[in-house]
C-alpha positions in Angstrom: -0.2 0.1 0.2 1.1 3.7 -0.6 2.6 5.6 2.4 2.1 8.9 0.6 -1.2 9.9 -1.5 -1.7 13.0 -3.7 -5.2 13.7 -3.6 -5.5 17.0 -5.6 -6.3 19.4 -6.6 -6.8 19.0 -10.4 -5.0 21.3 -12.5 -2.9 22.7 -9.7 0.3 20.9 -10.7 -0.2 17.1 -9.8 1.3 16.5 -13.0 4.7 17.7 -11.9 4.6 15.3 -9.2 6.1 13.0 -11.9 9.6 14.4 -10.8 9.5 12.5 -7.6 10.0 9.1 -9.4 13.4 10.4 -10.4 14.2 10.2 -6.6 16.2 7.0 -5.4 14.1 6.5 -2.3 10.6 7.4 -4.1 8.5 4.9 -6.3 5.6 6.7 -8.3 3.6 5.8 -11.1 2.1 8.6 -13.1 -1.2 6.7 -14.1 -3.7 7.3 -11.5 -5.6 4.4 -10.0 -8.8 6.0 -8.6 -8.7 2.9 -6.4 -10.4 4.7 -3.3 -13.2 6.4 -5.4 -15.6 3.6 -4.9 -15.4 3.8 -1.0 -18.7 1.9 -0.5 -17.8 -1.1 -2.6 -14.1 -1.2 -0.8 -15.8 -0.9 2.3 -18.3 -4.1 1.7 -15.4 -6.1 0.4 -12.7 -4.9 3.0 -12.5 -8.6 4.7 -11.3 -9.7 1.3 -8.2 -7.5 1.4 -6.2 -9.4 -0.9 -8.7 -9.4 -3.6 -9.3 -5.7 -3.1 -5.3 -5.0 -3.5 -5.1 -6.8 -6.7 -7.3 -3.9 -8.4 -4.8 -1.3 -7.0 -2.5 -0.6 -10.0 0.6 0.3 -8.3 4.2 -0.7 -8.6 6.0 -2.6 -6.2 8.3 -0.5 -3.5 10.5 -1.8 -0.7 9.8 -1.1 2.8 12.9 1.4 2.8 11.0 3.2 -0.2 8.6 5.9 -0.4 5.4 4.6 -2.7 3.3 7.4 -3.9 -0.1 7.5 -5.4 -1.8 10.4 -7.4 -5.3 10.8 -7.9 -6.7 14.2 -7.8 -10.2 13.2 -8.3 -9.9 12.1 -4.5 -10.8 15.4 -3.5 -13.9 15.8 -5.7 -17.3 14.5 -4.2 -19.7 15.4 -1.6 -19.0 15.6 2.2 -19.9 12.0 2.7 -18.1 10.6 -0.1 -14.8 12.4 1.0 -15.2 10.9 4.5 -15.8 7.7 3.7 -12.8 7.8 1.0 -10.3 9.4 3.6 -11.4 6.7 6.3 -10.7 3.9 4.1 -7.2 5.3 3.0 -6.6 5.1 6.6 -8.0 1.5 7.2 -5.8 0.3 4.4 -2.8 2.0 4.8 -2.4 3.2 8.5 -0.4 6.1 9.0 -0.4 7.3 5.2 0.8 10.7 4.5 -1.0 13.0 2.2 0.1 15.8 -0.4 -2.4 18.3 -1.5 -1.8 20.7 -4.1 -3.4 24.3 -4.5 -3.5 27.1 -6.8 -6.0 30.2 -7.4 -9.0 28.6 -7.9 -9.7 30.9 -10.9 -6.9 29.8 -12.7 -7.6 26.1 -11.8 -11.5 26.4 -13.4 -9.9 28.2 -16.4 -7.0 25.8 -16.9 -9.7 22.9 -16.5 -12.1 24.6 -19.3 -9.3 24.7 -21.6 -8.2 21.1 -20.9 -11.7 19.9 -21.6 -12.1 22.3 -24.4 -11.1 19.4 -27.0 -14.3 17.6 -25.9 -17.3 18.7 -27.7 -19.7 18.9 -24.9 -17.3 21.8 -23.3 -17.1 23.9 -26.7 -19.4 26.2 -25.0 -18.3 26.1 -21.3 -18.0 29.9 -21.1 -21.8 29.5 -20.8 -21.3 27.7 -17.5 -21.1 30.9 -15.3 -23.1 33.1 -17.8 -26.2 31.0 -16.8 -25.5 30.7 -13.1 -24.9 34.4 -12.4 -27.9 35.3 -10.4 -27.1 32.4 -8.3 -23.5 33.4 -7.7 -24.7 37.0 -6.9 -27.2 35.8 -4.4 -25.3 32.9 -2.6 -24.8 33.4 1.0 -21.9 31.7 2.0 -22.3 32.3 5.9 -25.6 30.0 5.8 -23.5 27.2 4.3 -22.6 24.2 6.7 -21.6 22.1 4.1 -21.4 24.1 1.1 -19.8 21.5 -1.2 -23.1 19.6 -0.6 -25.7 22.2 -1.6 -27.8 22.5 -4.5 -26.1 26.0 -5.1 -27.5 26.2 -8.8 -30.8 25.9 -10.4 -31.5 22.3 -11.8 -31.6 21.1 -15.4 -30.1 18.5 -17.6 -27.5 20.9 -19.2 -26.3 24.7 -19.0 -26.8 24.2 -22.7 -26.5 21.5 -25.4 -23.0 21.0 -24.8 -22.4 21.1 -20.7 -23.9 18.4 -18.5 -25.0 20.3 -15.1 -23.3 17.7 -13.1 -20.1 17.7 -14.5 -20.3 21.4 -14.8 -20.9 22.3 -11.0 -18.5 19.6 -9.9 -15.8 22.0 -12.0 -17.0 25.2 -10.2 -16.8 23.7 -6.9 -13.4 21.9 -7.0 -12.3 25.6 -6.1 -13.8 25.4 -2.6 -10.5 24.1 -1.0 -11.1 25.1 2.7 -14.2 23.3 3.0 -12.9 20.1 1.6 -9.6 20.2 3.6 -11.5 20.6 6.8 -12.8 17.0 5.9 -9.4 15.8 5.2 -7.7 16.6 8.6 -10.7 15.2 10.5 -9.0 11.6 9.4 -5.3 12.5 9.0 -4.7 15.5 11.2 -2.4 18.3 10.1 1.1 16.7 10.9 0.2 14.0 8.0 -0.9 16.6 5.4 1.5 18.6 3.2 0.1 21.7 1.3 2.1 22.6 -1.7 2.0 25.7 -3.7 1.1 25.1 -7.3 2.2 28.3 -8.4 5.3 28.0 -6.4 6.0 24.5 -8.1 6.6 26.5 -11.3 8.4 29.5 -10.0 10.5 28.1 -7.2 10.4 24.1 -7.4 13.4 23.5 -5.3 11.5 24.9 -2.1 8.5 22.9 -2.9 10.1 19.7 -3.9 12.4 20.2 -1.0 9.3 20.3 1.5 8.2 17.0 0.0 11.3 15.5 0.7 11.6 16.7 4.5 8.0 15.7 4.7 8.7 11.9 3.8 12.1 11.8 5.3 14.1 11.1 2.3 17.5 12.7 1.4 17.6 15.8 -0.6 18.3 14.9 -4.1 16.2 16.9 -6.6 17.5 20.1 -8.0 15.8 22.3 -10.9 17.0 24.6 -13.6 15.0 26.6 -16.2 15.4 26.1 -19.6 14.8 28.9 -21.9 13.4 26.5 -24.7 10.7 25.5 -22.2 8.4 27.8 -20.1 8.4 25.4 -17.0 11.4 24.3 -14.9 13.2 21.1 -15.6 14.7 18.6 -13.2 18.7 18.9 -13.4 19.6 16.5 -10.9 19.8 13.7 -10.2 18.8 13.1 -13.7 17.8 15.5 -16.6 14.2 15.5 -17.3 11.4 17.9 -18.5 7.7 17.3 -18.5 6.0 16.5 -21.8 5.4 19.8 -24.0 1.7 19.4 -23.8 1.9 20.3 -20.3 0.5 23.8 -19.5 -0.6 24.5 -23.2 -3.9 25.8 -24.3 -6.4 23.2 -25.7 -7.7 25.4 -28.2 -9.5 28.9 -27.5 -12.9 29.5 -25.3 -14.2 32.7 -23.9 -12.9 33.4 -20.7 -15.8 33.1 -18.0 -16.9 36.5 -15.9 -13.6 36.7 -13.5 -15.5 39.3 -11.2 -18.6 37.1 -10.3 -16.2 34.0 -10.0 -13.9 36.2 -7.7 -16.6 37.2 -5.5 -18.1 33.3 -5.8 -14.6 32.0 -4.2 -13.5 35.1 -2.1 -14.8 34.0 1.4 -13.6 30.4 0.8 -10.2 31.8 0.1 -10.0 34.1 3.1 -11.0 31.2 5.3 -8.2 29.2 3.4 -5.4 31.6 4.3 -6.2 31.8 8.1 -6.4 28.0 8.0 -3.0 27.2 6.3 -0.9 28.8 9.2 -2.4 26.4 11.4 -0.2 23.8 9.7 3.2 22.6 11.3 4.9 22.5 7.9 3.4 25.7 6.4 6.7 27.7 6.6 5.6 30.8 7.3 9.0 32.4 6.3 8.8 31.4 2.8 7.1 33.4 0.0 4.3 30.7 -0.6 0.4 30.8 -1.5 0.7 34.5 -2.5 -2.1 34.3 -4.9 -4.4 34.3 -1.8 -3.6 37.9 -1.2 -5.7 39.4 -3.9 -8.8 37.9 -1.9 -8.1 40.0 1.2 -10.7 42.6 1.9 
């Protein structure tokens, strides 16, 4: 079983975790397993652990190595789904540590929209916010106990002929980091969760990956350089490696959503997240991290 799981958030730099596979003490497979997504089925079959583990598509690792799994979708879903999922992780792999990558929710949403631009049902995804502006304007954050479970938006089969409502709403609510992290630490506590700054993975990868190495107790090996031919950092040591050229590229063009409405929609959640981050022992207040949260201040 893995002793380190990266649970999200999608489009916040989780692909860069591939660099960790170059570390001599870390074993990682880029393919996402989704093993814990069907928590109820696993819970019903947990007596047959051997059969369940046969479905866990992970490489083998020595006891002295760190085995890392990455599935950003683990942070998606309703509160009950998240609780069941995290509790099952703890049951299958007691003491497991958790990685969470965070980034500006506006950029995360926009990146997700661009990625899915190549799929026909997302061709007009800009309408996602246009159809829901009244609901966003009238939304009362203070009245929400489990905000990620609320039927915030009007019901209907589709936003338009391209966009299924369920998926569109899920893409929006992925950016409610604070509400999801609260559920995460109920199971794992703060000491076993490392929060990474997705923006800083690009601007200062040595710091972010150094925090990962320290967090899992392996020696410092990873060192990065910036190549002029490539907009993102590449690994320099222990072996040269760059991410695929497709990483971070625009998947076609689409109309950007109304950023003012979205900004106000996420504002309270980001303000609460900023205070919440400082309660983590590995927050590293002396480092310039999570600076993108500053724009959500009053």
